[in-house]
C-alpha positions in Angstrom: 136.8 28.6 -86.3 138.0 31.3 -88.7 134.8 32.8 -89.9 133.8 36.0 -88.0 130.1 35.7 -87.1 129.8 38.8 -84.9 131.8 41.9 -84.6 131.0 44.9 -82.4 133.0 47.9 -83.3 133.4 51.0 -81.0 129.8 50.5 -79.7 128.6 53.2 -77.3 125.2 53.3 -75.6 124.4 56.5 -73.7 121.2 57.2 -71.7 121.3 61.0 -71.0 124.4 61.6 -69.0 124.9 57.9 -68.3 127.3 55.9 -70.6 126.2 52.2 -70.1 128.5 50.8 -72.8 131.6 52.8 -73.7 133.5 52.1 -77.0 133.1 48.3 -76.9 135.0 46.1 -79.4 134.1 42.5 -79.4 134.4 39.6 -81.8 132.9 36.1 -81.9 134.1 33.5 -84.4 132.2 30.6 -85.9 131.9 27.7 -83.5 133.1 29.6 -80.4 131.6 30.0 -77.0 132.5 33.5 -75.9 131.5 34.9 -72.5 130.9 38.5 -71.5 131.3 39.0 -67.8 131.5 41.8 -65.3 130.0 43.2 -62.0 126.6 44.7 -61.5 125.9 47.6 -63.9 128.9 46.8 -66.1 126.7 47.1 -69.2 126.5 43.4 -70.3 122.8 43.3 -70.9 122.8 46.7 -72.6 125.5 45.4 -74.9 123.2 42.5 -75.8 120.4 44.9 -76.4 122.5 46.9 -78.8 123.6 43.7 -80.7 120.0 42.4 -81.0 118.4 45.6 -82.1 116.6 46.5 -78.9 118.6 49.7 -78.7 120.1 51.7 -81.5 123.6 52.5 -80.3 124.7 56.1 -79.7 127.8 55.4 -81.7 129.4 52.4 -83.3 128.7 49.4 -85.6 127.5 45.9 -85.3 128.5 43.4 -88.0 126.8 40.0 -88.4 128.0 37.5 -90.9 130.3 40.1 -92.4 127.5 42.6 -93.0 127.2 45.9 -91.1 123.7 45.7 -89.6 123.5 49.2 -88.3 125.7 52.2 -87.8 125.2 55.3 -85.7 127.3 58.5 -85.9 127.7 60.8 -82.8 126.8 63.9 -84.9 123.3 63.8 -86.2 122.7 60.3 -84.8 121.8 58.8 -88.2 121.3 55.1 -88.4 123.0 54.1 -91.6 123.8 50.9 -93.5 127.3 50.7 -94.9 127.3 50.8 -98.7 130.9 51.5 -99.7 134.4 52.7 -98.7 133.7 56.4 -98.2 131.4 58.5 -96.1 129.6 59.8 -99.3 128.5 56.2 -99.9 126.5 55.7 -96.7 122.8 55.6 -97.1 120.2 56.2 -94.3 118.0 53.1 -93.6 115.4 52.1 -91.1 117.1 50.6 -88.0 116.9 46.8 -87.7 114.2 45.5 -85.3 114.7 42.5 -83.1 112.4 40.3 -85.3 114.4 41.2 -88.4 117.7 40.4 -86.7 116.2 37.1 -85.5 115.3 36.3 -89.1 118.9 37.0 -90.2 120.0 34.2 -87.9 120.6 35.7 -84.3 118.5 34.5 -81.4 118.6 35.4 -77.7 117.3 34.4 -74.3 116.7 36.8 -71.4 117.7 37.2 -67.7 114.1 36.6 -66.7 112.4 33.7 -68.3 109.9 34.8 -70.9 107.9 31.8 -71.9 104.3 31.8 -73.0 102.8 30.7 -69.7 99.4 29.5 -71.0 100.9 27.4 -73.8 102.4 23.9 -73.7 106.0 23.1 -74.1 105.3 21.9 -77.7 103.4 25.1 -78.6 106.1 27.4 -77.1 108.6 25.9 -79.5 106.3 25.5 -82.5 105.3 29.2 -82.3 108.9 30.2 -82.6 109.2 28.1 -85.7 106.4 30.1 -87.3 108.8 32.9 -88.2 110.4 30.6 -90.8 107.1 29.9 -92.5 106.7 30.8 -96.2 102.9 30.9 -96.0 100.8 34.1 -96.2 97.4 35.1 -95.0 95.6 33.5 -98.0 97.4 30.1 -97.7 96.9 30.0 -94.0 93.2 30.8 -94.2 92.5 28.1 -96.7 95.0 25.6 -95.1 97.1 25.5 -98.2 100.1 25.4 -95.9 99.1 22.1 -94.3 102.3 20.3 -95.5 104.5 23.0 -94.1 102.6 22.9 -90.8 103.2 19.2 -90.6 106.9 19.5 -91.4 107.3 22.1 -88.7 105.6 20.0 -86.1 107.9 17.1 -86.9 110.9 19.4 -86.6 109.6 20.7 -83.3 109.3 17.1 -82.0 112.8 16.3 -83.1 114.1 19.4 -81.4 112.3 18.5 -78.1 113.9 15.0 -78.3 117.4 16.5 -78.7 117.0 18.9 -75.8 115.4 16.3 -73.5 111.9 17.7 -73.3 109.9 15.3 -75.5 108.4 13.6 -72.4 106.9 16.9 -71.2 105.8 18.2 -74.6 102.1 18.4 -73.6 102.7 20.1 -70.2 102.2 23.8 -69.6 105.5 25.6 -69.7 105.1 26.9 -66.2 104.6 23.5 -64.7 108.2 22.6 -65.5 110.9 22.8 -62.9 113.0 25.9 -63.2 116.0 24.2 -64.9 113.7 22.7 -67.6 112.0 26.1 -68.1 115.5 27.5 -68.9 116.1 24.6 -71.3 112.8 25.2 -72.9 113.6 28.9 -73.4 116.9 27.9 -75.1 115.0 25.3 -77.2 112.6 28.0 -78.4 115.5 30.2 -79.5 117.0 27.3 -81.3 113.7 26.8 -83.2 114.3 30.0 -85.0 117.3 28.3 -86.7 120.0 30.7 -85.5 123.7 30.9 -86.5 124.5 32.9 -83.4 122.8 32.2 -80.0 123.0 34.8 -77.2 122.3 33.6 -73.7 121.7 36.2 -71.0 122.5 34.7 -67.6 121.0 31.3 -68.3 122.2 29.9 -65.0 120.5 32.7 -62.9 118.5 31.2 -60.1 119.7 27.6 -60.7 120.9 25.3 -57.9 124.4 23.7 -58.3 123.1 20.5 -59.9 121.0 22.5 -62.5 124.1 24.7 -63.2 126.1 21.6 -64.0 123.5 20.2 -66.2 123.2 23.6 -68.0 126.9 23.6 -68.6 126.8 20.2 -70.3 123.7 21.3 -72.2 125.4 24.4 -73.7 128.3 22.2 -74.8 125.9 19.8 -76.4 124.1 22.6 -78.2 127.4 23.7 -79.8 128.2 20.1 -80.9 124.8 19.1 -82.1 123.7 22.3 -83.8 127.2 23.6 -84.8 126.2 26.6 -82.9 128.1 29.8 -82.1 127.3 31.2 -78.6 127.8 34.5 -76.8 127.0 34.2 -73.1 126.5 36.6 -70.2 126.9 34.8 -66.9 127.8 35.3 -63.3 128.6 31.7 -62.4 132.3 31.6 -62.8 132.6 27.8 -62.7 130.3 27.7 -65.8 132.1 30.5 -67.6 135.6 29.1 -67.1 134.5 25.5 -67.9 132.8 26.3 -71.2 134.3 29.5 -72.7 136.8 29.6 -75.5 137.4 33.3 -74.8 136.1 35.8 -72.3 135.5 39.6 -72.4 135.3 41.6 -69.2 133.3 44.8 -68.7 133.5 47.3 -65.9 131.5 50.4 -65.8 130.7 49.9 -69.6 134.4 49.8 -70.5 136.3 46.7 -71.7 139.1 46.0 -69.2 140.3 42.6 -70.4 139.8 39.8 -72.9 141.5 36.5 -73.4 141.2 32.8 -72.7 139.9 31.6 -69.3 143.3 31.2 -67.8 144.4 34.7 -68.7 141.2 36.1 -67.2 141.5 34.2 -64.0 145.0 35.6 -63.5 144.4 39.1 -64.6 144.8 41.4 -61.6 142.6 44.1 -62.9 139.8 41.6 -63.4 140.3 40.1 -60.0 140.2 43.5 -58.4 137.1 44.6 -60.4 135.0 41.5 -60.5 136.1 38.0 -59.5 134.7 37.3 -56.1 131.5 39.3 -56.6 128.4 37.4 -55.4 126.7 35.1 -58.0 123.3 35.7 -59.4 123.6 39.6 -59.4 121.8 41.2 -62.2 122.9 44.1 -64.4 
């Protein structure tokens, strides 16, 4: 686990006079499961939104697979891609959009499940696979991409088998139990073939048994897909069981980082967060 997959450097996100994320520094190495925790309003989801291109940061950099995706300076607020070692070698670029970041190999889920409600389980995952298609409008119109379509359907079925949803592939997504809807949302993210998977409170709303099953499922994802995971979660049993390392935010500031045992015994973390009720949202 030596390769650095994600690096957040001095990221700040300010909304008017409110600083939601304040000078955040964070790293995730290949093969790790890293958790980002903290009380309500700590800035966890805002940090995810900066990383995935939903927000352009007020300041700071986000690196993915060793490349600086986007940079923002406090003066002039220019989004810039790093080109060299000196300020004179920076060049303004269009800020990355979430779809472009997904194509680069980063996928995420959300606090609130966002499935295509009128579509089947199979179609929810298959539509996510479309972003990897090489076909264009012409080939799609004249069905010249039939072989590619068949291949993606086969890959989707294989993925559904792996995640335990093959038996409900023809069911509407909204007909599934809550725990399986969460599993489907993760499967849809996996269909984009990510290198880094960001999970935003995947256990929110789950009962204890579903949470146990989710904990096992995330571990299986890492093993079967050789996946790197960044996780936001309020269920401390899940976080402590599955995380290699943990970062703790409070009022947008990083107050601690370390392995689970260090975080559990950190007095500042205990005072700021541990013991806060589960299932609270940012």
